[in-house]
GUFI-955805 format. One record per residue (C-alpha): x, y, z; residue in three letters. Coordinates in steps of 0.05 Angstrom, whole numbers, plus 5000, padded with zeros to 4 digits. Example, Ala and Ser with C-alpha at 12.3 -4.5 7.8 and 13.67 -1.06 7.14 Angstrom:
% residues 2
524649105156ala
527349795143ser
//
This chain:
% residues 579
499950005001met
502750694980gly
503651295026glu
497851644995glu
493251045002glu
495350935072gln
494151685089ser
487151625059ser
485651015096ser
487751335161gln
483351935149gly
477251495139lys
478651115203glu
478851785240thr
472452025210asp
468551405231gln
468351545307pro
466552255291ser
460652045250ala
458651535302ala
459452075356gly
454752515321glu
449851975309ser
449951775382ser
448852495404leu
442652575359arg
440151885380gln
440952085455ala
437152745444ile
431552385407gln
431151835460ser
430752315518ile
425252745483ser
421352105475ser
422651895547leu
420552575576ile
413752485540ser
413051785570leu
414352035639thr
408352485639tyr
403851885635ser
406651565696ile
402051585758lys
406051205811ile
411951465848phe
409952165824ala
414952545866gly
420852125843lys
418852165770trp
417852905774lys
424952985797ala
427552505742ile
423652875691thr
427153535710ala
433853195705lys
432152915638leu
430253615613glu
436653895639glu
440753345606leu
437153435540asn
438754165542ser
446054025555gly
446353525496leu
443054025451ala
448254525472ala
453654025454val
450553865387glu
451054595369asn
458454595385ser
464354255353asp
463153645395gly
465953175341asp
472853425358glu
472453195430asn
474152445441pro
471952465513val
464752615488leu
464051925457ala
465151585525gly
459952045560val
454851915505leu
455751165512ser
454351175588lys
448551665576thr
445251235525leu
445850625569ala
442451015627thr
436951275579ile
435450545557asn
435150355632glu
430450945646cys
425850725590his
425350045619asp
423650305688leu
418750815661ala
415050255619arg
414749805682arg
411750365722cys
406550535669val
404849805662asp
405249665738leu
409649075723ser
415049195774tyr
416948645824ser
416549075889gly
415449805909lys
421849845953leu
426149565899leu
423050035847met
424150625892gln
431550415902ser
432350335825asp
429451035813leu
434151355864asp
439951015831lys
437351275762leu
436851985788ala
444151965813ala
446651705745lys
443052265708leu
446152765755asp
453152455740leu
451952525664his
449953235668ala
456053375711gly
460353045659ser
457653475604leu
458554095649ser
465853895659glu
467153815585ile
464254495570tyr
467954835629asn
474454555603ala
473554965542gly
474954405491val
468254515457leu
467955095408thr
461355475405his
458955485333arg
452955945337phe
447656205383ala
443055625399ile
436455785435val
430655315440val
424655695414ser
420856035467arg
413755755475pro
408256185445gly
403256615483asn
398456205524gly
403555635530ala
402355145586cys
406655165651arg
410254515631asp
412654825564asp
415155465601met
418855045653arg
422154625597phe
424555285565tyr
427055555629val
430754915647arg
433854925575asp
436255635590leu
438755405659met
443054855628thr
446155365579arg
447855785638met
451055205673lys
455054875618val
455555415566gly
461555865551asp
461256605569ala
457456785504glu
452356215512met
451056425586lys
450157155565arg
445456945509gln
441356505556ala
440757075608leu
438557565552glu
433157075530asn
430856975601leu
430357705611tyr
426357795548glu
421657235566ser
419957555636ile
419058245602val
414057965552glu
410457485600asp
411057565675asp
408656845685lys
415956655673tyr
417556985742val
413856445779lys
417355905736val
424056195754val
423156255828val
419855565832glu
426755295811gln
431755455865ser
437555235821glu
435755795771val
435456325826val
442256055854gly
445456115787leu
442756835778leu
445457035846ile
452256685832gly
452757065765phe
452557715802leu
459757575823asp
461857375752ser
468457705724asn
464857715656glu
461458405651val
455958155606gly
454057595652ile
454058025713gln
449858555680asp
444958065651gly
443857735718ser
442958415752ala
437658605703lys
433657945715ile
434158005790val
431558725786ala
425458465748leu
424157895793val
424858325855ala
419058735830gly
414258165850phe
412258135921gly
412257395929leu
419157335899cys
422657815947lys
423057316001gly
425956785955val
431457245933leu
433057486005ile
433156766029gly
437856565974ala
442657115995gly
442057635943val
443658245985ile
451258175993ala
452558045916pro
448258615897leu
452159075942ile
458658835912arg
456058995842val
454359685869leu
461459765892glu
465259505833ser
460659335775gly
459559665708ser
454760255701glu
449259785675ser
450459265729gly
450359795784lys
443860055757glu
440659375760gly
443359235829ala
440759905854ala
433959795823arg
433759105855ser
435259385924leu
430059925915gln
424559425903arg
427258965960leu
426759556009thr
419959845986glu
416359666053asn
422559856094gly
424759136101asp
431958886093asn
434959546117gly
439459226168trp
441958706119ser
443959246068ile
447259666123ser
451059076150ala
454058936082his
456159666073gly
450659826026gly
448960496056val
455760786044thr
456160485973ala
449360815959leu
451361495988leu
457661485944lys
453561375882leu
448961955900cys
454962415907glu
456462285834cys
450662725818gly
446362685756glu
451662445709ser
449761725728ser
442361855713gly
437961245729gly
443260955772leu
443161545821val
435661565819gly
435060855840ser
440560955893ala
436561535921cys
430361085922gly
433660575964val
436261076013leu
429461406017lys
426560706036asn
431860636090leu
431061276127val
425360976171gly
430660586210val
433061086262glu
440360856268glu
441160826192ile
437961516188lys
443061786237arg
448761456201phe
446561786135met
446262486169val
453462386196glu
455562186126glu
453062856097gly
446762586063ala
442863216074val
447463656035gly
448263125981thr
440963075969phe
439663815971ile
444663835912gly
440663325877leu
434163745885val
437864235835arg
438763685783ser
435563765714lys
433063025715glu
425862985738glu
426862275770gly
432662515810leu
429163115834gln
423062735857ile
427362215894asn
431562735927ala
425663155950ile
422162535977ala
428462336015phe
429063006048leu
421862966070gln
422862286097asn
429262426134ile
426563036166ala
419862786184ser
418562876259gly
425863086273asp
426663836286glu
434163786288gly
434663496218ile
429264006193arg
433664546220asn
439664236184leu
435764226118val
434164946126ile
441465126147lys
444364776086glu
439965146036gly
434164646027gly
428865196028ile
432365575972gly
433264945930ala
425964755938leu
423565475923leu
427865485859arg
424464815838val
417465065853ser
418365715817glu
412765775766pro
417465985711arg
422765455724ser
424564915674asp
421864385719cys
415663965702ser
408864125735cys
409663455773lys
416263645804val
413664355823arg
407664055857glu
412063555894ile
416764135916ala
410564535942leu
408263945985arg
415563876010ala
415764606029ile
409164516067glu
411763916103asn
418564176119leu
417464916133cys
410765056164phe
412464746230cys
416165336258cys
415566106248ser
422966186234arg
422465766172ser
415966086152val
419566786156ser
425166506110val
419766296059leu
416366966061ile
423067316053lys
424466895992tyr
417867055959gly
414066425970phe
407466785978val
407967075908asp
409366385881gln
403066115916leu
399066685887met
401666545817tyr
399065815824phe
392166035850leu
391366505789arg
394666155733asn
395865435753gly
392464805725glu
386564545766val
391264055805ser
396164615820ser
390565085843gln
387764555890glu
394664435918leu
395765185926ala
389465235965leu
391464666012lys
398264986023val
394865666034ala
390765386090ile
396965116123arg
400865746114leu
395366156146cys
395665736207glu
403165746209ala
403966446238ser
400967146242glu
406667396196glu
404166916143ala
396967176147lys
399267906141lys
403767726082ala
398067366047met
393267956060gly
398368436031asp
398767995969ala
391168045958asn
390167305973phe
383067436000met
380367695934thr
382767065899glu
380066625952leu
373066955946val
372766775875lys
373666015892phe
367566055935leu
363566005868asp
367565405844ser
363964795814lys
368064365860ser
365564245932phe
372664115956glu
375264765926val
369665165956arg
370964866023glu
378464976020met
377265695999ala
372465806057ala
377265516107glu
383165946085ala
378966556086leu
376366386156ser
383466376179ser
385866986144met
380267426170val
382167276242leu
387667806233asn
384768496244pro
388568826189lys
385768316141asn
378768416165arg
379169156150lys
382269026083arg
376968496065phe
370968966080val
373969546044gln
372269215979asp
364569175975asp
365068625922arg
368168165974asn
362268256021ile
357168165964arg
360467525938leu
360967256008leu
353667406027leu
351067105962gln
353066445987arg
347866496042phe
341966415998asp
337665896037pro
336265525973asp
343865495954gln
347365436022leu
347464676020gly
352164725962asn
356065315986ala
361964916011gly
362964846086asn
357565266119lys
361665266184lys
367465656154phe
362666146117leu
359266316181phe
365966366216ser
368266886165ile
361967316178leu
362767246252met
369767526245ser
367468086202leu
362368306253thr
368268476299ser
369969056251cys
365169666254asn
365169736180ser
364068996170gly
357768986216arg
355369586180arg
355769326111lys
353168646132ile
347268966167ala
345669456108his
346568946053ser
340468646018gly
342667936040tyr
341667996115leu
334667726106lys
337467076079asn
341566986143ile
335067166184glu
331266636147lys
336566126163leu
335966346236ala
328566226234glu
329965546205ala
334065386269glu
340765406236val
344965516298ser
350665886265asp
345666356233ala
342166476301lys
348666666333arg
350367126278leu
343567486280val
344267546355lys
351067866350lys
348968356296leu
342668546337ser
346568656401thr
351569106365asn
345969526333arg
342669606404phe
349469816433arg
350270316377ser
343370616391met
345370686466leu
351671006446ser
348071496402gly
343071686456ile
348471766508trp
352472246464his
346372636441ser
//
């Protein structure tokens, strides 16, 4: 035989095992698929067969992954396939005997099933070792087709297990692709979330990947964990599996995308104030504060970090630690951001951390918090209506509790801002401005005077004719508070239109719709303390309406008529005495 013939002969001999290996691989995949279908019809030893079916699905996914790699170049694969086929044949035999109830004894069959499960684990482990050794070259992205909409739970489980196998035995690219496909599945159909958390091994893989050195794998896992953490029932599963520490490590050293996923996960895991101590114990509060110090350059990442810290301020010790670390100044800086999400989170944080704590409220004021909030609420600012309204609420919550902060507000022009919202704001802004006006009136005498000087009462009287019951009620309440101030009473009665518009609300046929009757009568009672007020009420054409209400046993009307009558009698006596 010549050298050329000999060489050709050797080449053919080398090709034979390769072809055989490929044939065995295809045979194994087909046999397992058939076997899985058979196991669903087994009624006895249900628990053991359920576990065996899951192992078969995992093994099948691993073999499919091998099939889509250059497996024919790996001589070790042939040995694994040979043993796998033998176990599959054995499994077929046991499955058939369980279907036909033709086994010799229950204890013996249970023992055989346990041995079978151990063998399947061994084969899956062998495949994983081959893949991890790097001897198989990934040809192309292989992904089992995702079940269509309305697929049954078993089909979804099979698909997730297939992805899980790729995560376990695949190379970095295959793992990344499997994570991406799992993410897309959950986004498109949240039923996959339940399938994921039902399988602790999948959850364990995802958490393990958070510590991966491969950026794509770490980022993909962080994105999925953030999705799963958004479902209430899944939070306990993630926490129980130890997700907190890896998430914080991603915050400290991950990529921008990974950090954002980790921060979003922690925000969702702390929505009810839970898990604060665990985050603090792993250094999470410090890591989150450092991210917030980066400012708006990090966009959504800083917003999510703000959200986590906002959720944690309810824990007193953590709140004190944040204050010591300069969180108040950091978040006042974020209020000035140009990003809506950051502003909203920062304002919410400042309200939460200062709530019920005068010392921290004073710190917020001292570090420029009032100025920052006023700039955001400024009607002509670039901020959205939503941010301006949130800032108004924050000003109310933070600044109306002490006269000193109210004085600062007035000095900075807050009363003019409030007036602008009353006159020109959208309906929601006007209603909010009315609520804030009520609180501001009650905050201090200085505030009442400033609002009177700004002509607030004229605007409030107009709202007494609003179609909205709530608006009429709020306007009446604010006016009743403002006219308690003597200077405001005199200013109010100087304008005859104010008296007329107010008294028109006392028509007996309309008073039921006039807003809060108690506040309307309170306003009139205050006005009777002023000579010109008593005179204008008494000489108006509307006094008869109040008298009719008194005759109808309306107690507030009776008190008002009595007071007006007493004052007229005193005036008559005074005239006689001086005549």
